[in-house]
NULUMRO-834040 format. One record per residue (C-alpha): x, y, z; residue number from 1. Coordinates in pm, whole numbers, plus 50000, padded with zeros to 5 digits. Layout:
BEGIN
site u=X | v=Y | w=Z | num=NUM
...
//
This chain:
BEGIN
site u=54260 | v=81332 | w=74968 | num=1
site u=54009 | v=81067 | w=75076 | num=2
site u=53647 | v=81168 | w=75124 | num=3
site u=53417 | v=80961 | w=75343 | num=4
site u=53073 | v=80897 | w=75198 | num=5
site u=52775 | v=81013 | w=75405 | num=6
site u=52421 | v=80888 | w=75355 | num=7
site u=52077 | v=80904 | w=75514 | num=8
site u=51864 | v=80597 | w=75438 | num=9
site u=51512 | v=80598 | w=75577 | num=10
site u=51490 | v=80315 | w=75830 | num=11
site u=51132 | v=80215 | w=75910 | num=12
site u=51138 | v=80120 | w=76277 | num=13
site u=50775 | v=80009 | w=76266 | num=14
site u=50838 | v=79741 | w=76000 | num=15
site u=50896 | v=79378 | w=76096 | num=16
site u=51221 | v=79371 | w=75895 | num=17
site u=51515 | v=79437 | w=76132 | num=18
site u=51694 | v=79771 | w=76097 | num=19
site u=52026 | v=79604 | w=76014 | num=20
site u=51857 | v=79418 | w=75726 | num=21
site u=51703 | v=79740 | w=75592 | num=22
site u=52041 | v=79912 | w=75607 | num=23
site u=52216 | v=79613 | w=75444 | num=24
site u=51972 | v=79606 | w=75151 | num=25
site u=51991 | v=79984 | w=75106 | num=26
site u=52373 | v=79994 | w=75088 | num=27
site u=52381 | v=79684 | w=74866 | num=28
site u=52146 | v=79852 | w=74617 | num=29
site u=52355 | v=80172 | w=74612 | num=30
site u=52666 | v=79965 | w=74527 | num=31
site u=52496 | v=79748 | w=74265 | num=32
site u=52347 | v=80049 | w=74087 | num=33
site u=52679 | v=80229 | w=74079 | num=34
site u=52610 | v=80515 | w=74317 | num=35
site u=52861 | v=80386 | w=74574 | num=36
site u=53172 | v=80319 | w=74367 | num=37
site u=53479 | v=80103 | w=74441 | num=38
site u=53737 | v=80288 | w=74647 | num=39
site u=53477 | v=80501 | w=74828 | num=40
site u=53531 | v=80510 | w=75203 | num=41
site u=53233 | v=80425 | w=75422 | num=42
site u=53155 | v=80601 | w=75753 | num=43
site u=53296 | v=80431 | w=76059 | num=44
site u=53060 | v=80226 | w=76272 | num=45
site u=53074 | v=80495 | w=76540 | num=46
site u=53000 | v=80776 | w=76295 | num=47
site u=52702 | v=80595 | w=76143 | num=48
site u=52567 | v=80498 | w=76485 | num=49
site u=52564 | v=80865 | w=76589 | num=50
site u=52432 | v=80991 | w=76253 | num=51
site u=52142 | v=80744 | w=76218 | num=52
site u=52059 | v=80728 | w=76591 | num=53
site u=52064 | v=80348 | w=76594 | num=54
site u=52258 | v=80091 | w=76794 | num=55
site u=52617 | v=79992 | w=76720 | num=56
site u=52501 | v=79632 | w=76673 | num=57
site u=52273 | v=79742 | w=76388 | num=58
site u=52560 | v=79899 | w=76194 | num=59
site u=52801 | v=79613 | w=76269 | num=60
site u=52556 | v=79348 | w=76151 | num=61
site u=52486 | v=79530 | w=75824 | num=62
site u=52856 | v=79594 | w=75755 | num=63
site u=52957 | v=79235 | w=75839 | num=64
site u=52697 | v=79093 | w=75600 | num=65
site u=52812 | v=79326 | w=75321 | num=66
site u=53176 | v=79232 | w=75384 | num=67
site u=53097 | v=78861 | w=75380 | num=68
site u=52926 | v=78904 | w=75041 | num=69
site u=53216 | v=79105 | w=74899 | num=70
site u=53045 | v=79442 | w=74871 | num=71
site u=53265 | v=79605 | w=75137 | num=72
site u=53616 | v=79540 | w=75256 | num=73
site u=53782 | v=79630 | w=75585 | num=74
site u=54141 | v=79752 | w=75567 | num=75
site u=54328 | v=79753 | w=75900 | num=76
site u=54409 | v=80103 | w=76030 | num=77
site u=54238 | v=80250 | w=75725 | num=78
site u=53866 | v=80186 | w=75750 | num=79
site u=53583 | v=80022 | w=75557 | num=80
site u=53572 | v=80071 | w=75181 | num=81
site u=53347 | v=79984 | w=74889 | num=82
site u=53502 | v=79682 | w=74721 | num=83
site u=53548 | v=79618 | w=74350 | num=84
site u=53275 | v=79386 | w=74221 | num=85
site u=53211 | v=79222 | w=73889 | num=86
site u=53050 | v=79449 | w=73627 | num=87
site u=52747 | v=79221 | w=73563 | num=88
site u=52631 | v=79291 | w=73920 | num=89
site u=52600 | v=79661 | w=73845 | num=90
site u=52273 | v=79810 | w=73734 | num=91
site u=52290 | v=79874 | w=73355 | num=92
site u=52207 | v=80240 | w=73390 | num=93
site u=52505 | v=80302 | w=73617 | num=94
site u=52750 | v=80306 | w=73328 | num=95
site u=52516 | v=80504 | w=73105 | num=96
site u=52463 | v=80802 | w=73337 | num=97
site u=52632 | v=81047 | w=73179 | num=98
site u=53041 | v=83744 | w=75035 | num=99
site u=52957 | v=83656 | w=75399 | num=100
site u=52641 | v=83827 | w=75533 | num=101
site u=52744 | v=84095 | w=75779 | num=102
site u=52684 | v=83989 | w=76138 | num=103
site u=52766 | v=84327 | w=76285 | num=104
site u=52447 | v=84484 | w=76420 | num=105
site u=52347 | v=84834 | w=76311 | num=106
site u=52461 | v=85135 | w=76510 | num=107
site u=52313 | v=85134 | w=76859 | num=108
site u=52229 | v=84764 | w=76847 | num=109
site u=52425 | v=84525 | w=77067 | num=110
site u=52257 | v=84199 | w=76962 | num=111
site u=52082 | v=84138 | w=76631 | num=112
site u=51875 | v=83819 | w=76603 | num=113
site u=51847 | v=83855 | w=76226 | num=114
site u=51766 | v=83534 | w=76040 | num=115
site u=51997 | v=83427 | w=75758 | num=116
site u=52337 | v=83525 | w=75896 | num=117
site u=52613 | v=83263 | w=75917 | num=118
site u=52895 | v=83218 | w=76165 | num=119
site u=53182 | v=83443 | w=76057 | num=120
site u=53451 | v=83334 | w=76301 | num=121
site u=53443 | v=82966 | w=76205 | num=122
site u=53406 | v=83015 | w=75832 | num=123
site u=53695 | v=82836 | w=75648 | num=124
site u=53808 | v=83151 | w=75468 | num=125
site u=54164 | v=83032 | w=75407 | num=126
site u=54048 | v=82712 | w=75237 | num=127
site u=53783 | v=82896 | w=75035 | num=128
site u=54036 | v=83154 | w=74913 | num=129
site u=54268 | v=82873 | w=74807 | num=130
site u=53991 | v=82712 | w=74602 | num=131
site u=53922 | v=83046 | w=74431 | num=132
site u=54293 | v=83092 | w=74365 | num=133
site u=54333 | v=82739 | w=74228 | num=134
site u=54044 | v=82794 | w=73987 | num=135
site u=54185 | v=83125 | w=73865 | num=136
site u=54525 | v=82962 | w=73808 | num=137
site u=54385 | v=82694 | w=73575 | num=138
site u=54557 | v=82721 | w=73238 | num=139
site u=54298 | v=82740 | w=72962 | num=140
site u=54054 | v=82987 | w=72814 | num=141
site u=53745 | v=82879 | w=73006 | num=142
site u=53720 | v=83212 | w=73192 | num=143
site u=53677 | v=83398 | w=72864 | num=144
site u=53386 | v=83183 | w=72750 | num=145
site u=53021 | v=83140 | w=72846 | num=146
site u=52943 | v=82839 | w=73063 | num=147
site u=52687 | v=82563 | w=73001 | num=148
site u=52338 | v=82700 | w=73056 | num=149
site u=52263 | v=82438 | w=73324 | num=150
site u=52581 | v=82528 | w=73513 | num=151
site u=52932 | v=82387 | w=73542 | num=152
site u=52926 | v=82008 | w=73497 | num=153
site u=53194 | v=81958 | w=73762 | num=154
site u=52974 | v=82128 | w=74024 | num=155
site u=52660 | v=81943 | w=73916 | num=156
site u=52847 | v=81614 | w=73961 | num=157
site u=52953 | v=81711 | w=74312 | num=158
site u=52600 | v=81819 | w=74402 | num=159
site u=52457 | v=81488 | w=74276 | num=160
site u=52703 | v=81295 | w=74494 | num=161
site u=52639 | v=81517 | w=74794 | num=162
site u=52261 | v=81490 | w=74771 | num=163
site u=52275 | v=81113 | w=74753 | num=164
site u=52500 | v=81090 | w=75056 | num=165
site u=52338 | v=81355 | w=75277 | num=166
site u=51972 | v=81373 | w=75171 | num=167
site u=51902 | v=81039 | w=75001 | num=168
site u=51827 | v=81209 | w=74666 | num=169
site u=51914 | v=81001 | w=74361 | num=170
site u=51992 | v=81218 | w=74060 | num=171
site u=52228 | v=81260 | w=73768 | num=172
site u=52423 | v=81578 | w=73683 | num=173
site u=52197 | v=81615 | w=73378 | num=174
site u=51896 | v=81669 | w=73608 | num=175
site u=52060 | v=81953 | w=73800 | num=176
site u=52023 | v=82322 | w=73713 | num=177
site u=52243 | v=82580 | w=73888 | num=178
site u=52073 | v=82911 | w=73968 | num=179
site u=52161 | v=83240 | w=74136 | num=180
site u=51933 | v=83190 | w=74437 | num=181
site u=51607 | v=83025 | w=74538 | num=182
site u=51395 | v=83305 | w=74391 | num=183
site u=51568 | v=83252 | w=74056 | num=184
site u=51489 | v=82880 | w=74088 | num=185
site u=51121 | v=82952 | w=74148 | num=186
site u=51100 | v=83191 | w=73851 | num=187
site u=51251 | v=82924 | w=73626 | num=188
site u=51005 | v=82660 | w=73751 | num=189
site u=50710 | v=82893 | w=73690 | num=190
site u=50815 | v=82929 | w=73327 | num=191
site u=50901 | v=82561 | w=73289 | num=192
site u=50562 | v=82443 | w=73418 | num=193
site u=50374 | v=82733 | w=73255 | num=194
site u=50214 | v=82827 | w=73587 | num=195
site u=50094 | v=83174 | w=73482 | num=196
site u=49723 | v=83212 | w=73561 | num=197
site u=49728 | v=82875 | w=73739 | num=198
site u=49694 | v=82802 | w=74112 | num=199
site u=49997 | v=82726 | w=74327 | num=200
site u=49949 | v=82608 | w=74687 | num=201
site u=50175 | v=82732 | w=74966 | num=202
site u=50203 | v=82666 | w=75336 | num=203
site u=50033 | v=82931 | w=75551 | num=204
site u=50250 | v=83092 | w=75682 | num=205
site u=50529 | v=83039 | w=75430 | num=206
site u=50836 | v=83200 | w=75275 | num=207
site u=50730 | v=83544 | w=75152 | num=208
site u=51028 | v=83570 | w=74915 | num=209
site u=50897 | v=83274 | w=74717 | num=210
site u=50536 | v=83393 | w=74736 | num=211
site u=50641 | v=83723 | w=74577 | num=212
site u=50796 | v=83542 | w=74281 | num=213
site u=50485 | v=83331 | w=74227 | num=214
site u=50270 | v=83643 | w=74233 | num=215
site u=50506 | v=83831 | w=73998 | num=216
site u=50487 | v=83534 | w=73760 | num=217
site u=50107 | v=83567 | w=73749 | num=218
site u=50023 | v=83267 | w=73969 | num=219
site u=49720 | v=83248 | w=74196 | num=220
site u=49823 | v=83161 | w=74553 | num=221
site u=49619 | v=82907 | w=74752 | num=222
site u=49725 | v=82926 | w=75121 | num=223
site u=49718 | v=82584 | w=75292 | num=224
site u=49680 | v=82577 | w=75670 | num=225
site u=49944 | v=82417 | w=75890 | num=226
site u=49874 | v=82141 | w=76141 | num=227
site u=50107 | v=82010 | w=76410 | num=228
site u=50280 | v=81778 | w=76161 | num=229
site u=50282 | v=82003 | w=75856 | num=230
site u=50047 | v=82136 | w=75593 | num=231
site u=49688 | v=82009 | w=75569 | num=232
site u=49691 | v=81756 | w=75286 | num=233
site u=49311 | v=81736 | w=75304 | num=234
site u=49285 | v=82108 | w=75229 | num=235
site u=49531 | v=82069 | w=74942 | num=236
site u=49327 | v=81782 | w=74798 | num=237
site u=49017 | v=82000 | w=74791 | num=238
site u=49198 | v=82281 | w=74607 | num=239
site u=49255 | v=82324 | w=74233 | num=240
site u=49631 | v=82371 | w=74273 | num=241
site u=49854 | v=82242 | w=73992 | num=242
site u=50166 | v=82267 | w=74211 | num=243
site u=50249 | v=82301 | w=74579 | num=244
site u=50555 | v=82464 | w=74737 | num=245
site u=50661 | v=82303 | w=75067 | num=246
site u=50946 | v=82310 | w=75319 | num=247
site u=50899 | v=81959 | w=75464 | num=248
site u=51228 | v=81910 | w=75652 | num=249
site u=51192 | v=82234 | w=75852 | num=250
site u=50878 | v=82430 | w=75778 | num=251
site u=50952 | v=82796 | w=75725 | num=252
site u=50892 | v=82983 | w=75949 | num=253
site u=50697 | v=82771 | w=76204 | num=254
site u=50955 | v=82491 | w=76212 | num=255
site u=50765 | v=82162 | w=76227 | num=256
site u=50876 | v=81855 | w=76027 | num=257
site u=50630 | v=81707 | w=75778 | num=258
site u=50536 | v=81361 | w=75909 | num=259
site u=50608 | v=81051 | w=75703 | num=260
site u=50236 | v=80978 | w=75667 | num=261
site u=50174 | v=81324 | w=75526 | num=262
site u=50473 | v=81292 | w=75295 | num=263
site u=50321 | v=80979 | w=75146 | num=264
site u=49977 | v=81144 | w=75119 | num=265
site u=50135 | v=81445 | w=74951 | num=266
site u=50308 | v=81221 | w=74697 | num=267
site u=49979 | v=81038 | w=74637 | num=268
site u=49813 | v=81374 | w=74567 | num=269
site u=50077 | v=81451 | w=74305 | num=270
site u=50049 | v=81107 | w=74144 | num=271
site u=49669 | v=81120 | w=74124 | num=272
site u=49635 | v=81481 | w=74004 | num=273
site u=49947 | v=81509 | w=73787 | num=274
site u=50057 | v=81802 | w=74000 | num=275
site u=50412 | v=81886 | w=74102 | num=276
site u=50559 | v=81920 | w=74450 | num=277
site u=50829 | v=82188 | w=74481 | num=278
site u=51041 | v=82081 | w=74780 | num=279
site u=51261 | v=82355 | w=74925 | num=280
site u=51524 | v=82187 | w=75144 | num=281
site u=51680 | v=82520 | w=75243 | num=282
site u=51854 | v=82412 | w=75567 | num=283
site u=51811 | v=82034 | w=75573 | num=284
site u=52169 | v=81986 | w=75698 | num=285
site u=52095 | v=82133 | w=76040 | num=286
site u=51878 | v=81901 | w=76248 | num=287
site u=51942 | v=81875 | w=76623 | num=288
site u=51688 | v=81626 | w=76760 | num=289
site u=51576 | v=81280 | w=76653 | num=290
site u=51671 | v=81062 | w=76359 | num=291
site u=51781 | v=81235 | w=76035 | num=292
site u=51483 | v=81301 | w=75809 | num=293
site u=51524 | v=81196 | w=75444 | num=294
site u=51408 | v=81443 | w=75183 | num=295
site u=51063 | v=81414 | w=75028 | num=296
site u=51238 | v=81369 | w=74693 | num=297
site u=51404 | v=81051 | w=74818 | num=298
site u=51058 | v=80894 | w=74860 | num=299
site u=50932 | v=80999 | w=74515 | num=300
site u=50880 | v=80695 | w=74291 | num=301
site u=50699 | v=80864 | w=74002 | num=302
site u=50916 | v=81176 | w=73960 | num=303
site u=50665 | v=81441 | w=74067 | num=304
site u=50898 | v=81624 | w=74310 | num=305
site u=51112 | v=81917 | w=74197 | num=306
site u=51388 | v=81951 | w=74457 | num=307
site u=51544 | v=82286 | w=74551 | num=308
site u=51868 | v=82334 | w=74744 | num=309
site u=52093 | v=82626 | w=74828 | num=310
site u=52442 | v=82697 | w=74959 | num=311
site u=52326 | v=83019 | w=75128 | num=312
site u=52254 | v=82859 | w=75468 | num=313
site u=52503 | v=82574 | w=75461 | num=314
site u=52795 | v=82776 | w=75323 | num=315
site u=52792 | v=83137 | w=75206 | num=316
site u=52500 | v=83368 | w=75118 | num=317
site u=52712 | v=83592 | w=74896 | num=318
site u=52802 | v=83302 | w=74666 | num=319
site u=52446 | v=83322 | w=74527 | num=320
site u=52445 | v=82952 | w=74445 | num=321
site u=52129 | v=82743 | w=74449 | num=322
site u=52019 | v=82444 | w=74244 | num=323
site u=51719 | v=82255 | w=74112 | num=324
site u=51688 | v=81878 | w=74063 | num=325
site u=51438 | v=81827 | w=73782 | num=326
site u=51247 | v=81504 | w=73718 | num=327
site u=51382 | v=81342 | w=73399 | num=328
site u=51046 | v=81394 | w=73231 | num=329
site u=51099 | v=81772 | w=73242 | num=330
site u=51448 | v=81777 | w=73091 | num=331
site u=51326 | v=81784 | w=72729 | num=332
site u=51089 | v=82068 | w=72814 | num=333
site u=51372 | v=82253 | w=72987 | num=334
site u=51605 | v=82213 | w=72688 | num=335
site u=51333 | v=82344 | w=72460 | num=336
site u=51230 | v=82646 | w=72666 | num=337
site u=51568 | v=82755 | w=72798 | num=338
site u=51808 | v=82675 | w=72514 | num=339
site u=51876 | v=83045 | w=72457 | num=340
site u=51922 | v=83132 | w=72825 | num=341
site u=52273 | v=83187 | w=72963 | num=342
site u=52376 | v=83062 | w=73306 | num=343
site u=52320 | v=83334 | w=73567 | num=344
site u=52559 | v=83217 | w=73841 | num=345
site u=52930 | v=83296 | w=73814 | num=346
site u=53130 | v=83009 | w=73657 | num=347
site u=53428 | v=83112 | w=73872 | num=348
site u=53229 | v=83070 | w=74193 | num=349
site u=53079 | v=82745 | w=74063 | num=350
site u=53419 | v=82592 | w=73989 | num=351
site u=53560 | v=82708 | w=74322 | num=352
site u=53261 | v=82552 | w=74499 | num=353
site u=53315 | v=82227 | w=74310 | num=354
site u=53678 | v=82223 | w=74416 | num=355
site u=53579 | v=82299 | w=74776 | num=356
site u=53353 | v=81994 | w=74766 | num=357
site u=53605 | v=81770 | w=74585 | num=358
site u=53870 | v=81825 | w=74853 | num=359
site u=53631 | v=81726 | w=75130 | num=360
site u=53633 | v=82076 | w=75279 | num=361
site u=53259 | v=82122 | w=75232 | num=362
site u=53170 | v=81807 | w=75426 | num=363
site u=53411 | v=81903 | w=75703 | num=364
site u=53259 | v=82251 | w=75708 | num=365
site u=52905 | v=82110 | w=75738 | num=366
site u=53008 | v=81884 | w=76026 | num=367
site u=53175 | v=82174 | w=76209 | num=368
site u=52881 | v=82405 | w=76153 | num=369
site u=52627 | v=82144 | w=76260 | num=370
site u=52807 | v=82104 | w=76592 | num=371
site u=52851 | v=82479 | w=76639 | num=372
site u=52493 | v=82566 | w=76549 | num=373
site u=52371 | v=82291 | w=76779 | num=374
site u=52567 | v=82448 | w=77068 | num=375
site u=52417 | v=82787 | w=76987 | num=376
site u=52071 | v=82635 | w=76953 | num=377
site u=52103 | v=82465 | w=77293 | num=378
site u=52227 | v=82788 | w=77452 | num=379
site u=51935 | v=82980 | w=77302 | num=380
site u=51674 | v=82734 | w=77435 | num=381
site u=51843 | v=82715 | w=77774 | num=382
site u=51849 | v=83093 | w=77813 | num=383
site u=51487 | v=83133 | w=77700 | num=384
site u=51366 | v=82871 | w=77946 | num=385
site u=51575 | v=83019 | w=78228 | num=386
site u=51513 | v=83391 | w=78172 | num=387
site u=51179 | v=83428 | w=77995 | num=388
site u=50969 | v=83190 | w=78201 | num=389
site u=50601 | v=83168 | w=78115 | num=390
site u=50620 | v=83480 | w=77902 | num=391
site u=50693 | v=83284 | w=77586 | num=392
site u=50634 | v=82947 | w=77420 | num=393
site u=50907 | v=82809 | w=77195 | num=394
site u=50792 | v=82705 | w=76847 | num=395
site u=50990 | v=82496 | w=76596 | num=396
site u=51295 | v=82414 | w=76805 | num=397
site u=51413 | v=82085 | w=76650 | num=398
site u=51624 | v=82206 | w=76358 | num=399
site u=51737 | v=82497 | w=76144 | num=400
site u=51889 | v=82836 | w=76220 | num=401
site u=51590 | v=83013 | w=76373 | num=402
site u=51304 | v=82964 | w=76615 | num=403
site u=50975 | v=83141 | w=76680 | num=404
site u=50852 | v=83262 | w=77020 | num=405
site u=50483 | v=83294 | w=77094 | num=406
site u=50442 | v=83581 | w=77337 | num=407
site u=50209 | v=83621 | w=77636 | num=408
site u=50096 | v=83955 | w=77773 | num=409
site u=50270 | v=84161 | w=77505 | num=410
site u=50250 | v=84196 | w=77126 | num=411
site u=50540 | v=84149 | w=76887 | num=412
site u=50545 | v=84518 | w=76793 | num=413
site u=50556 | v=84622 | w=77159 | num=414
site u=50842 | v=84382 | w=77236 | num=415
site u=51035 | v=84486 | w=76925 | num=416
site u=51011 | v=84852 | w=77026 | num=417
site u=51115 | v=84792 | w=77388 | num=418
site u=51398 | v=84557 | w=77289 | num=419
site u=51527 | v=84807 | w=77032 | num=420
site u=51557 | v=85070 | w=77302 | num=421
site u=51782 | v=84831 | w=77493 | num=422
site u=51999 | v=84747 | w=77192 | num=423
site u=51839 | v=84414 | w=77093 | num=424
site u=51689 | v=84366 | w=76748 | num=425
site u=51423 | v=84097 | w=76692 | num=426
site u=51178 | v=84050 | w=76407 | num=427
site u=50808 | v=83995 | w=76348 | num=428
site u=50727 | v=83706 | w=76112 | num=429
site u=50386 | v=83850 | w=76023 | num=430
site u=50500 | v=83908 | w=75662 | num=431
site u=50515 | v=83532 | w=75608 | num=432
site u=50135 | v=83502 | w=75626 | num=433
site u=49939 | v=83545 | w=75306 | num=434
site u=49642 | v=83663 | w=75513 | num=435
site u=49772 | v=83737 | w=75867 | num=436
site u=49531 | v=83621 | w=76141 | num=437
site u=49508 | v=83816 | w=76469 | num=438
site u=49737 | v=83570 | w=76648 | num=439
site u=50023 | v=83641 | w=76403 | num=440
site u=50096 | v=83957 | w=76604 | num=441
site u=50200 | v=83743 | w=76903 | num=442
site u=50507 | v=83586 | w=76737 | num=443
site u=50868 | v=83701 | w=76710 | num=444
site u=51145 | v=83533 | w=76510 | num=445
site u=51496 | v=83475 | w=76643 | num=446
site u=51780 | v=83384 | w=76408 | num=447
site u=52100 | v=83273 | w=76583 | num=448
site u=52345 | v=83158 | w=76314 | num=449
site u=52561 | v=83472 | w=76318 | num=450
site u=52568 | v=83525 | w=76694 | num=451
site u=52812 | v=83401 | w=76956 | num=452
site u=52684 | v=83210 | w=77258 | num=453
site u=52770 | v=83513 | w=77472 | num=454
site u=52568 | v=83744 | w=77245 | num=455
site u=52274 | v=83502 | w=77259 | num=456
site u=52282 | v=83497 | w=77638 | num=457
site u=52301 | v=83877 | w=77657 | num=458
site u=52024 | v=83923 | w=77402 | num=459
site u=51782 | v=83687 | w=77576 | num=460
site u=51842 | v=83852 | w=77915 | num=461
site u=51762 | v=84189 | w=77755 | num=462
site u=51449 | v=84048 | w=77591 | num=463
site u=51335 | v=83896 | w=77919 | num=464
site u=51362 | v=84236 | w=78088 | num=465
site u=51113 | v=84371 | w=77830 | num=466
site u=50838 | v=84125 | w=77923 | num=467
site u=50554 | v=84230 | w=78155 | num=468
site u=50660 | v=84161 | w=78516 | num=469
site u=50410 | v=83874 | w=78579 | num=470
site u=50568 | v=83672 | w=78297 | num=471
site u=50937 | v=83714 | w=78379 | num=472
site u=51128 | v=83425 | w=78532 | num=473
//
């Protein structure tokens, strides 16, 4: 079954070089260095126009130039494909590279805005079961043996291909470590970098689940304030942090996107200090406004970014599958420190996930979910604006599977209590602050991934009825 390549190059609109030329050179380099291989199908002009938010003429001009030079070929009624080119053109290193979260609300609750749930009705259960069955039917003794400590090679290959196409991350399977969740990834990194008794910077507020691991590993936490375009790099520069944990594509929980200027400053900090940036791209697939944002890792030229990904938001929380992309310079250290460690994630689930990706089902699933979550996201914003009036301010609405509301005339605890009495469950994000300021009590968090549009509409109407009368719409 053919699988269409997806990719997210960073196109600099402010540069004098035309966008089509930037895209042409980017694709050409991917082909020459062996990351886009002969026989790989390219996205259609229409698909790429929509995905990159650029004009059709831009895509056509880049594709035509690549076809005229022999890098791509157009096959009538079939599409545009990567062509076979002479081996000397290839970069020398190319040949050398080696259970669903329950969405049912608790008793007495009609609508639960819990963050982290996924859409149950549209989950491709039949296809996933077939992949599990196919893996179990494989005829050899692999199930009775321990797996490679970095994880199944077949899955690491698929992840490397996926990250290149969707997030612009260049990596080899040898750089990828499979883990049983993001917290397991963080614990491994703490040991790998020997962070005990050292200072680790985190966004303030930030993901409390990761903060707990750092603290349990004996790290000192340095909270870094957030600005409108992400964490304060100036504050980071004045700290003594040896590493910084960030969520640049969709800050958790506030939701802003780290600006390109701050990304470059953050990389400069790492290069100058020898520190490491731990980039958690936990829901980078789900962006609803503006041009796709490449990962921070895709901009890293000196290998100071450790990239984290997970299948919990994009696929299935109960799979317990996450991964780390290590800089090559850390691979020797990893092999030395973790040679005796066994792989913690199930090899059966890993192989089934690899098969799910190989058949193209994962990419189709992501496309379906992106459209569905965007519809839910739009419904959520529409209902809030219509029903809640001046009683709330929406925070972090451009991507992801949750938003924050800043309340007026009522505290989060008061709203949570009143809403609970009416069968609506919402959550206070105060736990995500290392040192909660007074204003943290004015925020609530709404997750929408596991809710239907109808449930969202009902829940927001109920919430609106809990606001003080002067603030209702």
